[in-house]
N, C-alpha and C positions, 0 to 999 in steps of 0.2 A: 414582657408579653405582646405589646403592641408591634414589636419588631418581627414576631413569629406570623402573627394575625396578618401581617404585609406580605410575607411571603409563602406562607402555606399555600396547598394547592386548593383552589376554588370549586366548589361545587353547589349542589343544590340544598345542602344544610348549612346550619350556622353552628356547627360544632368547631371546639377549638383544636381537637385532634381528629385528623382524618388521615386515609392511607393515601398513597400516591396518584391514586385515580379521583381524590376529592370524596370519597365515600368514608362513612363512619368506621374507624379502625375497630377490628376484632380482638376478641381474646385472642386468638390464634396468631393473629398480627403482631400483637404485643408479646405473646411467647418467643415468637421468631425474632424480633427485635433484641429482645434480652438475651436470648441464646447466641445470637449474632455479634453483640458487644460482648459476650464472654469469650467468644473463640477468638475475638481479635486480641484480647488479653491472655489468652491461654488458659481460660477457666471454665469449667461447667457450671454454669449458673442457670437458675429457674426462678420463675414468679413464685413458686413454693418457697424456695429458700430465701428469697428477699422478704416473703411475709414472716417467715419464721425468724430471721434476724431482727427484724423490727420488731416482733414480740418479746424475743428474747432481751432486747437492749430496753425495752420500756420495763420488764420485770428487774432488770439488773438494777435500775435505778430507783426501784420502789414504786413503780405505777401500780395501783391496787388493780388484782386480777380482773374484777369487775369492769373496770375500765378498759383494759387490754381486750376483753371480750367484746365490749359494745364497737371498739374500733375496728376489731377484725370481723364484724358481724357481715354477712352479705345483706348488700342494700339492694 
């Protein structure tokens, strides 16, 4: 983490993740990054698919549904 903080774009924010202009990364920015990584691998992937996979894997290992619900709740 300290390596990233040393090279990340600087800006008026003390945020860990920023865009290339040093501003807070947006939801759209995250979606575009995920889609771009998927394209490089020849896959169609979205944030929703990652969320679904996370929840499915938790359920498959026996995590209580109420715990999964709390983990996926919008904060």
